[in-house]
MILO-167840 format. One record per residue (C-alpha): residue in three letters; x, y, z. Coordinates in steps of 0.1 Angstrom, whole numbers, padded with zeros to 4 digits, always signed. Each point is the difference from the previous one (the first is absolute). Layout:
N
ALAXYZ...
END
This chain:
77
MET-0586-0380-0330GLU-0005+0033-0023ARG-0027-0011-0030LYS+0002+0021-0035ILE-0026+0005-0021ILE+0008-0002-0034MET-0025+0020-0022GLU-0004-0005-0037ASN-0009+0032-0020LYS-0023-0006-0026PHE-0001+0026-0030GLU-0013+0006-0033ILE+0021+0023-0025VAL-0028+0026-0014LYS+0021+0016-0026HIS+0036-0006-0007ILE+0012+0035-0005GLY+0035-0006-0011LYS+0036-0012+0008LEU+0026+0024+0018SER+0028-0023-0003ASP+0013-0035-0003ILE+0021-0010+0031ASN+0027-0023-0004ASN-0015-0030+0018GLY-0030-0006-0024TYR-0019+0024+0015THR-0019+0032-0014LYS-0006+0030+0023GLU-0041+0011-0011LEU-0026+0022+0002ASN-0031-0017+0002PHE-0035+0007+0016ILE-0007-0025+0023ALA-0031-0014+0023TRP+0018-0014+0030ASN-0019-0024+0019HIS-0032+0011-0014ARG+0004+0037+0007GLU-0005+0031-0020PRO+0027-0001-0030VAL+0033+0021+0006TYR+0029+0010-0021ASP+0030-0022+0012ILE+0033+0001-0012ARG+0022-0033+0009THR+0021-0025-0012TRP-0018-0035-0017ASN+0015-0029-0015GLN-0008-0007-0036GLU-0033-0022+0011HIS-0010+0026+0025THR-0003-0030+0028LYS+0028+0021+0021TYR+0007+0035+0006GLY+0020+0019+0023LYS-0007+0028+0023GLY-0018+0027-0017VAL-0019+0038+0007THR-0034+0003-0009LEU-0017+0035-0006THR-0037+0006+0003LEU-0019+0017-0029ARG+0002+0032+0020GLU+0039-0006+0011MET+0007-0005-0041ALA-0019+0028-0009LEU+0022+0023+0026LEU+0031-0017-0011GLN-0005+0007-0038ASP-0009+0038+0011LEU+0037+0001+0019MET+0016-0015-0033LYS-0015+0027-0018GLU+0012+0030+0023GLY+0036-0014+0001GLU+0003+0002-0038
END
């Protein structure tokens, strides 16, 4: 019999940077600076419920990756 291990992610929203959009199910897509599982904080884009107790899949970016993304966006203007 296969056993599944379910890990609960621990997180701290160090800084809420902004809301990107409202999702029609009551969730919002946000950019935050989050420390996941007691690690160094990263930039994080994902959907959250209003209480920030449930979240969807997202993308995390290190400080270096965020700086590179900003440079790429400036080049594209």
